[in-house]
Structure formats: structure tokens, C-alpha cells
N, C-alpha and C positions, 0 to 999 in steps of 0.2 A: 538484562536477563533474557534468555531465549524464550520466545513465546511459542505456543503450540502450533502456530501457522508456519513457523520457520522450519519447514520439513525438507528443504532441498538437499539432496545427497544423502539422506538418511537411509540406513540399511533396515531391511526387515519388512518394508511395506509392499513388496512385490513390484512387478513391472508396471510401467505406465502403459495403459491400453488405450490407444486413440479411439474415440467414438467414430462410428461409421459415418460416411458422408450422407447428408440428407436428413440427419436426425433433427427433430424440431428444436428451435432455440429454447422453448419452454416445454417441460414435460408434465406440468400440472397447471390447472387454471389459475391458481393463486400466484404463480411465479411472476408473470408480468405485473400483477398488482403490487407485489413486493418491491419490484424495481421502481414502479411509478411512485409508490408511497415514499420510498427512500429519497428519490430525486425531489419530490414535492416538499418533503420535510427539510431537506437541505436548503431549499430556496427560502426558508424562513430566516436564514442568515445567522443562526445561532452556533454554527460550527462549519468547518471546512472539510475538504476531502481527506486531508491527513488525519484530522480528528476522528472522522468516521472509520478510517482504516485502523486507527489505534483502538477504537471501541471494539472492533471485531477481534483483534488479537488479544484483547483483555477478557474475552469469554473464558469461562472456566474450562480447563483442558478436557474434562469429561464431556462437557457439552459440545465443545469444538469438534471432538472426535466423532460424536454421534449425529451431529446436525448435518443436514444436506446444505448445499451452497446457499440457497435463499433463506433457509432457516437461520444461518449465521447472520445474514443481512438484517432480518427482522429482529432477532435477539439483540443485536448491537444497536439497532434503531430504538428499540424499547428502552435500553439502558440510557441512550443519549437523551431521549425525551424526558426521562425522569431526572437525570443529572442536570439538565439545563432548565428544570422547573417549568417545563411546558405542560406536563401532565403529572399527576400524582400516581403512586403505585395503586391506590384504590381505583382511580379512574381507568388506569390501564387494565386492571383485572375486570372491571365492569364493561369495558369496551366503549365507554362514553366519556366525553370531555367537553368543556365549553369551547366554543369557536374562538380561535385566536386571531390576532392581526398579523400583519407582515406580508411579504411577497407570496403570491400564490401562482401555482402552475396548474392550468386546467388540462383536461384530457385532450382537448384540441391542440394545445400548445406543447404537449409532452414531446412529440417527435422533433420539433424544432429545438427544444431545450437540449435533448440528447445529442442532436447533430452539432450544436454549437460547442458542446463540451466545456472544459474549463482549462484553457491554456495556462501553463505555469511559468512561462518565460517572463522574466522581469528585468528591467534595467538595473545595473548594480555598479558600484565603484570598485568591487572586488575584481582584481585582474587574475587571469588564468596563470597558474604556477607552472602547468605542464603543457607540452606541445605534442602534437601527433607523432607517434613513434617513441616517446619517452617510456622508459621502464619505471613502473611504480609498484608500491606494495600497499595493500590495505592494512588498516589499523587492526590490532588485536587487543582486546576482544571486539566483536561486532556489537558495539553498544552506543547508545545515545550519550554523547559527552556533555549535553546540556541539562538533561533530566535523568536522574537515576532510574533505570528500568523503563525509560521512555521509548517512544517510537523511533525506529531507524529503518532505512532501506538497504543497509548493508547486510546481506544474508550471512548467517553464522558459518556456513560452509566455505565462504570466501575470506574469512578473517585471516590476516597474516599471509595472504597469497600474493605472489608476484605476477604481474601482467604487463600489458603494453597498451598505451593510449591509442585507440583506433579512430575515435571521432571526438570532436569538441562541439557541444550543442549550445554554447552561450551560457548565460546565467539564468538559473531557475530557482523557484521557491525551495527552501531547504525544509524537507518534511520533519526533521528532528526538532526544529524550532516551531514550525507552523502548527504541528499537531497539538502543541501544548500552550497555545495562545501567547507565544513569545515573539510573534512577528514573523513575516515571511523570510527575512534574512537571506535574500537570493545570493547564490554563489555559483561558480563555474560547475558545469555538469559535463561529464565525459562518458563515452562508451569505452570500457576497458575489456580487452580480450585476454583470456586465461587459457593455457593448455590444460586439458583435463587432468593430466598427470600432476599438475601443480595443486589441484583442488582435492584430489582423492588419491589414496595410497595405491589402490589397485583398480584403476578405471577399466571398464570393459573395452573401450577404444581409446588408447593412450594418445592418439594423434588428433582426437576431437578437440574443438575449442569451445569455450563458453564465453559469451559476451554479457556484460552487466553494465547498466547505466548507473554511475556512481558520482556522488558529489565530491568536490575538492577536499573537504574536511575529512573525508573517509580515507584519504590517500597520503602517502609520503614517498619521497624519492627512494628508489631501490638501489 
């Protein structure tokens, strides 16, 4: 099913207005704290990055629409903490909880943790089906084939579209599996280039191209 965050190419939301250069990375004092808290909680090892992305897209549509960026992060984090039995709803409401064990990230080590990131490349026995220059088509609908209504990185606007393999990135963790505790299931990852006219019926600039990083299981020969 389409989640509220899957807004690419949707009509009626107005133009994308780039923020001016020099705007602060955070516009409220609690924004960096939200980021730090999310990273620190992730270090407890109870979920992975794909699980956390799925938690954000599971927010109620009315909340997703009205929440600012870091409000979405905090709301999803709260849901994960309760779902994973790290805190209760009563503790969450009270703002207190017993100290838990597990890995910890301190304020002093946060910058290093962010700079390390979390590479998703993995060795795999799955061979690439496609080569650079091949013409491919994305599956329709844009849905998780492993979990009904589950997480996927194939945007709805690109479902059933025909494009060309531009780059091959090796084998990477499959979000559709990893988000739901089914294992990393690494498979080939490609950059696919699509003509704008292939994605939308009346693009403002038909000669523009859109590139998407897509996993092999999202694609079929065209």
C-alpha cells in the first residue's frame, strides 16, 4: 500500500522551493537532540535503519502531514521504543524510564558515530541479472513482495516505468526484508535512469531524466 511519505510526482502540493544557502542545519534547539536521541537509541541494537524508516512511514497520515521533519523522527522513535518493549506507554507519557543496558553512544562520541554511518554493502551469492545499458521495467504495483503492506524503496510514481541501467553498485541489504526482521538478504543494486516523460503524463521538462537506486527484485527485462 502507498504510505503518506511516498509523495514523489504528486500533483497539488505546489512547487519545491529550495531553502536559501546558509540556512542553519537546525532551526530549533531540540532538533539536534532529536537526531542524537534517534542515533543513540538505534545503538541499542533493537532495530535497524530500515525498521526505523518503516516506523516513520507508519505514522498516521494526519500526523505525517502536520508534523515537521524532526517531529516525524521523534514520533516514530516513540513508537519503536514501545513496540520493542524498551519503555511502556505510561513511562513515555511520564518522561521517565528505568535505565536500560546495551550499547551506548555518548555526546563525545556522537560525531564519530555519525561520520562512520552504516554501510549497507554486503557479500552475496546473488549474481547481477542486468548489465549497464540494459533496458528494464520496474514492477507494478510498487509493493513489498515479502510482507503485505511492508516497507519498500521503489516509489509509487516509478511503478511500471521503463528505464536504463546506468550504474551497478554491487550487492546491498534489501530493505524490503531487513525492515521486517527477515534478514539482510543482500542483492544487486543499480542506478536506473528514467526519462521524465516515462514517469509522468505531462512533465514540465520532458527531456529531463530521473535516476533511482533500485534493487534487482524491483526490476524485470523490458
